[in-house]
C-alpha positions as YAML, in Angstrom:
chain: A
units: angstrom
residues:
- id: 1
  name: UNK
  ca: [118.54, 68.44, 87.96]
- id: 2
  name: UNK
  ca: [117.93, 70.91, 85.86]
- id: 3
  name: UNK
  ca: [118.13, 73.55, 88.75]
- id: 4
  name: UNK
  ca: [121.14, 76.07, 89.50]
- id: 5
  name: UNK
  ca: [121.15, 75.74, 93.03]
- id: 6
  name: UNK
  ca: [123.53, 74.93, 95.03]
- id: 7
  name: UNK
  ca: [125.03, 74.81, 98.38]
- id: 8
  name: UNK
  ca: [128.57, 74.46, 100.16]
- id: 9
  name: UNK
  ca: [129.86, 71.76, 101.77]
- id: 10
  name: UNK
  ca: [131.16, 73.19, 105.24]
- id: 11
  name: UNK
  ca: [131.19, 70.24, 107.40]
- id: 12
  name: UNK
  ca: [131.21, 66.86, 106.90]
- id: 13
  name: UNK
  ca: [130.31, 64.92, 111.05]
- id: 14
  name: UNK
  ca: [131.18, 61.52, 111.40]
- id: 15
  name: UNK
  ca: [129.45, 58.78, 113.42]
- id: 16
  name: UNK
  ca: [131.76, 56.29, 114.59]
- id: 17
  name: UNK
  ca: [131.22, 54.20, 117.19]
- id: 18
  name: UNK
  ca: [134.37, 52.82, 118.24]
- id: 19
  name: UNK
  ca: [135.89, 56.17, 118.31]
- id: 20
  name: UNK
  ca: [132.90, 57.10, 120.71]
- id: 21
  name: UNK
  ca: [134.64, 54.49, 123.31]
- id: 22
  name: UNK
  ca: [138.49, 56.72, 123.24]
- id: 23
  name: UNK
  ca: [140.04, 52.48, 122.48]
- id: 24
  name: UNK
  ca: [140.30, 53.37, 118.51]
- id: 25
  name: UNK
  ca: [141.65, 56.95, 119.23]
- id: 26
  name: UNK
  ca: [145.42, 55.16, 119.53]
- id: 27
  name: UNK
  ca: [144.63, 52.83, 116.72]
- id: 28
  name: UNK
  ca: [146.52, 52.59, 113.11]
- id: 29
  name: UNK
  ca: [142.25, 52.09, 111.72]
- id: 30
  name: UNK
  ca: [141.07, 54.65, 113.13]
- id: 31
  name: UNK
  ca: [143.89, 57.35, 112.30]
- id: 32
  name: UNK
  ca: [143.85, 55.46, 108.30]
- id: 33
  name: UNK
  ca: [140.17, 56.40, 108.23]
- id: 34
  name: UNK
  ca: [140.67, 59.75, 108.83]
- id: 35
  name: UNK
  ca: [143.56, 60.18, 106.29]
- id: 36
  name: UNK
  ca: [141.33, 58.68, 103.92]
- id: 37
  name: UNK
  ca: [138.55, 61.56, 104.40]
- id: 38
  name: UNK
  ca: [140.74, 64.12, 104.60]
- id: 39
  name: UNK
  ca: [142.62, 63.60, 101.40]
- id: 40
  name: UNK
  ca: [139.34, 63.27, 100.08]
- id: 41
  name: UNK
  ca: [138.46, 66.69, 100.97]
- id: 42
  name: UNK
  ca: [141.72, 68.43, 100.34]
- id: 43
  name: UNK
  ca: [141.84, 71.47, 97.77]
- id: 44
  name: UNK
  ca: [138.29, 72.03, 98.39]
- id: 45
  name: UNK
  ca: [137.76, 76.07, 98.69]
- id: 46
  name: UNK
  ca: [136.72, 77.14, 101.20]
- id: 47
  name: UNK
  ca: [137.99, 74.27, 103.34]
- id: 48
  name: UNK
  ca: [135.03, 71.40, 104.78]
- id: 49
  name: UNK
  ca: [135.95, 70.78, 108.19]
- id: 50
  name: UNK
  ca: [135.99, 66.99, 108.86]
- id: 51
  name: UNK
  ca: [134.65, 65.84, 112.55]
- id: 52
  name: UNK
  ca: [133.38, 63.53, 114.31]
- id: 53
  name: UNK
  ca: [130.45, 62.94, 116.55]
- id: 54
  name: UNK
  ca: [131.65, 62.53, 119.42]
- id: 55
  name: UNK
  ca: [133.22, 65.18, 120.67]
- id: 56
  name: UNK
  ca: [135.37, 65.13, 123.62]
- id: 57
  name: UNK
  ca: [135.28, 61.13, 123.67]
- id: 58
  name: UNK
  ca: [139.25, 61.70, 123.04]
- id: 59
  name: UNK
  ca: [140.53, 64.40, 125.49]
- id: 60
  name: UNK
  ca: [143.79, 63.25, 125.07]
- id: 61
  name: UNK
  ca: [143.67, 64.47, 121.07]
- id: 62
  name: UNK
  ca: [143.18, 68.41, 120.21]
- id: 63
  name: UNK
  ca: [142.07, 67.30, 116.63]
- id: 64
  name: UNK
  ca: [139.58, 65.13, 117.04]
- id: 65
  name: UNK
  ca: [137.44, 65.95, 120.45]
- id: 66
  name: UNK
  ca: [138.10, 69.31, 120.86]
- id: 67
  name: UNK
  ca: [137.25, 71.77, 118.04]
- id: 68
  name: UNK
  ca: [136.78, 74.61, 118.88]
- id: 69
  name: UNK
  ca: [133.31, 75.16, 116.92]
- id: 70
  name: UNK
  ca: [131.86, 72.29, 118.81]
- id: 71
  name: UNK
  ca: [132.92, 72.56, 122.62]
- id: 72
  name: UNK
  ca: [129.80, 73.15, 124.69]
- id: 73
  name: UNK
  ca: [127.42, 72.44, 122.01]
- id: 74
  name: UNK
  ca: [125.08, 69.83, 122.70]
- id: 75
  name: UNK
  ca: [123.48, 70.22, 119.26]
- id: 76
  name: UNK
  ca: [124.58, 71.23, 116.23]
- id: 77
  name: UNK
  ca: [122.01, 73.00, 113.40]
- id: 78
  name: UNK
  ca: [122.64, 73.12, 109.40]
- id: 79
  name: UNK
  ca: [120.73, 74.73, 106.00]
- id: 80
  name: UNK
  ca: [121.38, 70.80, 104.79]
- id: 81
  name: UNK
  ca: [122.04, 67.66, 105.67]
- id: 82
  name: UNK
  ca: [123.04, 64.30, 103.54]
- id: 83
  name: UNK
  ca: [122.53, 60.73, 105.39]
- id: 84
  name: UNK
  ca: [123.89, 58.02, 103.38]
- id: 85
  name: UNK
  ca: [121.11, 54.95, 105.56]
- id: 86
  name: UNK
  ca: [122.74, 51.76, 103.35]
- id: 87
  name: UNK
  ca: [125.91, 50.35, 103.14]
- id: 88
  name: UNK
  ca: [127.50, 51.39, 99.78]
- id: 89
  name: UNK
  ca: [130.34, 49.86, 98.14]
- id: 90
  name: UNK
  ca: [130.29, 52.38, 95.20]
- id: 91
  name: UNK
  ca: [131.13, 52.39, 90.88]
- id: 92
  name: UNK
  ca: [133.98, 52.74, 88.95]
- id: 93
  name: UNK
  ca: [134.10, 56.34, 88.73]
- id: 94
  name: UNK
  ca: [134.15, 56.98, 92.41]
- id: 95
  name: UNK
  ca: [137.08, 54.41, 92.97]
- id: 96
  name: UNK
  ca: [138.80, 56.67, 90.55]
- id: 97
  name: UNK
  ca: [137.75, 60.27, 92.01]
- id: 98
  name: UNK
  ca: [139.26, 58.83, 95.03]
- id: 99
  name: UNK
  ca: [142.39, 57.18, 94.17]
- id: 100
  name: UNK
  ca: [143.14, 60.01, 92.38]
- id: 101
  name: UNK
  ca: [142.74, 62.44, 95.16]
- id: 102
  name: UNK
  ca: [144.77, 60.08, 97.46]
- id: 103
  name: UNK
  ca: [147.17, 59.55, 95.41]
- id: 104
  name: UNK
  ca: [147.95, 63.89, 94.67]
- id: 105
  name: UNK
  ca: [147.49, 63.54, 98.32]
- id: 106
  name: UNK
  ca: [149.99, 61.30, 98.94]
- id: 107
  name: UNK
  ca: [152.63, 63.28, 95.70]
- id: 108
  name: UNK
  ca: [151.42, 59.50, 94.33]
- id: 109
  name: UNK
  ca: [152.55, 60.14, 90.86]
- id: 110
  name: UNK
  ca: [149.51, 59.32, 88.98]
- id: 111
  name: UNK
  ca: [151.74, 57.72, 85.50]
- id: 112
  name: UNK
  ca: [154.32, 55.46, 87.13]
- id: 113
  name: UNK
  ca: [154.16, 52.29, 86.33]
- id: 114
  name: UNK
  ca: [153.51, 49.42, 88.66]
- id: 115
  name: UNK
  ca: [156.89, 47.33, 88.99]
- id: 116
  name: UNK
  ca: [156.77, 45.61, 92.35]
- id: 117
  name: UNK
  ca: [155.36, 42.10, 93.32]
- id: 118
  name: UNK
  ca: [153.11, 42.65, 97.15]
- id: 119
  name: UNK
  ca: [153.32, 39.44, 99.12]
- id: 120
  name: UNK
  ca: [151.60, 41.39, 102.55]
- id: 121
  name: UNK
  ca: [150.99, 39.64, 105.68]
- id: 122
  name: UNK
  ca: [149.92, 39.64, 108.89]
- id: 123
  name: UNK
  ca: [151.30, 41.61, 111.74]
- id: 124
  name: UNK
  ca: [155.17, 42.07, 112.33]
- id: 125
  name: UNK
  ca: [157.33, 39.31, 113.37]
- id: 126
  name: UNK
  ca: [157.41, 40.15, 117.01]
- id: 127
  name: UNK
  ca: [153.83, 41.15, 117.05]
- id: 128
  name: UNK
  ca: [152.58, 37.77, 118.45]
- id: 129
  name: UNK
  ca: [150.07, 37.27, 115.71]
- id: 130
  name: UNK
  ca: [148.67, 33.34, 114.91]
- id: 131
  name: UNK
  ca: [146.07, 34.42, 112.21]
- id: 132
  name: UNK
  ca: [146.70, 34.60, 109.10]
- id: 133
  name: UNK
  ca: [149.96, 33.18, 108.92]
- id: 134
  name: UNK
  ca: [151.53, 32.38, 105.10]
- id: 135
  name: UNK
  ca: [151.69, 28.44, 105.90]
- id: 136
  name: UNK
  ca: [155.35, 28.39, 104.42]
- id: 137
  name: UNK
  ca: [155.86, 32.16, 103.79]
- id: 138
  name: UNK
  ca: [159.93, 31.29, 102.61]
- id: 139
  name: UNK
  ca: [157.90, 28.71, 100.26]
- id: 140
  name: UNK
  ca: [155.68, 31.22, 98.24]
- id: 141
  name: UNK
  ca: [158.46, 34.17, 98.33]
- id: 142
  name: UNK
  ca: [160.74, 32.19, 96.37]
- id: 143
  name: UNK
  ca: [158.45, 30.32, 94.52]
- id: 144
  name: UNK
  ca: [157.25, 33.33, 92.95]
- id: 145
  name: UNK
  ca: [160.63, 34.29, 92.48]
- id: 146
  name: UNK
  ca: [161.05, 32.56, 90.47]
- id: 147
  name: UNK
  ca: [157.55, 31.58, 88.39]
- id: 148
  name: UNK
  ca: [156.07, 34.45, 88.07]
- id: 149
  name: UNK
  ca: [156.19, 37.09, 85.72]
- id: 150
  name: UNK
  ca: [159.55, 35.61, 84.32]
- id: 151
  name: UNK
  ca: [159.27, 37.48, 81.09]
- id: 152
  name: UNK
  ca: [158.97, 40.66, 82.88]
- id: 153
  name: UNK
  ca: [160.47, 40.98, 86.06]
- id: 154
  name: UNK
  ca: [159.86, 42.22, 88.86]
- id: 155
  name: UNK
  ca: [160.85, 43.24, 92.54]
- id: 156
  name: UNK
  ca: [159.45, 41.00, 95.52]
- id: 157
  name: UNK
  ca: [158.14, 42.89, 98.39]
- id: 158
  name: UNK
  ca: [157.69, 41.22, 101.79]
- id: 159
  name: UNK
  ca: [155.67, 43.72, 104.32]
- id: 160
  name: UNK
  ca: [153.21, 44.23, 107.00]
- id: 161
  name: UNK
  ca: [151.08, 47.43, 106.79]
- id: 162
  name: UNK
  ca: [151.07, 47.46, 110.74]
- id: 163
  name: UNK
  ca: [152.66, 50.46, 111.57]
- id: 164
  name: UNK
  ca: [153.20, 52.32, 108.18]
- id: 165
  name: UNK
  ca: [150.56, 55.55, 107.46]
- id: 166
  name: UNK
  ca: [147.47, 56.07, 105.13]
- id: 167
  name: UNK
  ca: [150.32, 57.51, 102.69]
- id: 168
  name: UNK
  ca: [152.72, 54.80, 103.23]
- id: 169
  name: UNK
  ca: [150.30, 51.80, 102.54]
- id: 170
  name: UNK
  ca: [148.66, 53.61, 99.51]
- id: 171
  name: UNK
  ca: [152.08, 54.30, 97.38]
- id: 172
  name: UNK
  ca: [152.83, 50.62, 98.32]
- id: 173
  name: UNK
  ca: [149.49, 49.08, 97.34]
- id: 174
  name: UNK
  ca: [150.28, 51.97, 93.85]
- id: 175
  name: UNK
  ca: [153.76, 50.25, 93.30]
- id: 176
  name: UNK
  ca: [152.05, 47.03, 92.75]
- id: 177
  name: UNK
  ca: [151.60, 45.00, 89.68]
- id: 178
  name: UNK
  ca: [149.97, 42.04, 91.56]
- id: 179
  name: UNK
  ca: [149.42, 42.27, 95.18]
- id: 180
  name: UNK
  ca: [149.43, 38.99, 97.47]
- id: 181
  name: UNK
  ca: [147.34, 39.37, 100.78]
- id: 182
  name: UNK
  ca: [144.95, 37.07, 103.42]
- id: 183
  name: UNK
  ca: [141.68, 38.32, 103.53]
- id: 184
  name: UNK
  ca: [141.46, 41.75, 106.34]
- id: 185
  name: UNK
  ca: [141.24, 45.35, 106.61]
- id: 186
  name: UNK
  ca: [144.48, 46.42, 104.08]
- id: 187
  name: UNK
  ca: [142.64, 44.91, 100.86]
- id: 188
  name: UNK
  ca: [140.62, 48.33, 101.38]
- id: 189
  name: UNK
  ca: [144.66, 49.27, 99.80]
- id: 190
  name: UNK
  ca: [143.15, 47.42, 96.65]
- id: 191
  name: UNK
  ca: [141.56, 51.19, 95.82]
- id: 192
  name: UNK
  ca: [145.12, 52.24, 95.07]
- id: 193
  name: UNK
  ca: [146.13, 49.51, 92.77]
- id: 194
  name: UNK
  ca: [146.62, 50.58, 89.20]
- id: 195
  name: UNK
  ca: [143.79, 50.23, 86.40]
- id: 196
  name: UNK
  ca: [145.90, 47.15, 85.19]
- id: 197
  name: UNK
  ca: [147.39, 45.93, 88.38]
- id: 198
  name: UNK
  ca: [145.69, 42.42, 90.30]
...
C-alpha cells in the first residue's frame, strides 16, 4: 500500500500432478480447467502466457507440452514469483470477476434473464455409469414440470455435462434459474449462475 511499484505478469505456470502422467490430457476435466484459466486471463495486454510445469508430459498436445519458450530448459528464472500456499475458495468479488470474464470469453449476455430449470444427470445414457443416478428420473422431471414455478413457467432441461465444452457448460448454467444436481464436479459451474438463481 502507498507505493507505485508494479510488475507485469507475463506467464502463469501451473502445476497439475494429474497432467504429469498424461492421463488427464484427453479428459474433459483438464480442458475445462485450461479453458477457465484462459478465460480469466483473456484481454490482458501484453497477453499472459499459461503453461503447465510438466512440459513434455503430453507430447501429442502441442499447446501443452511443446511450447517453444520452454523446450529443452530444465529451469526457469523469474523476477517475481507468487505461490498459492493454501486452498482458497475466494469471495464474492473473485467469483463475480471470474463470472464476468467467462461471460465475455464465451459470448454470454451479462443481463439476460435466466429462463430454465436445469436437471443435471451424471453421464450420458450410453456411458454405462451406475453412480449418482436419480432414483426415478422420469418422476423427478414430471414433478418439476408440474409443480415448480407454476406462476412463472420455465423450460425444464435435462442434460449431462459430459461431452460439453467449457463455454457450453457455462452458458447452460447462466441461463438456469434453478439447477438440480448431484454432488460432483459440475457444481463448479455454479460460478456461472446469475445472482438471483439457485
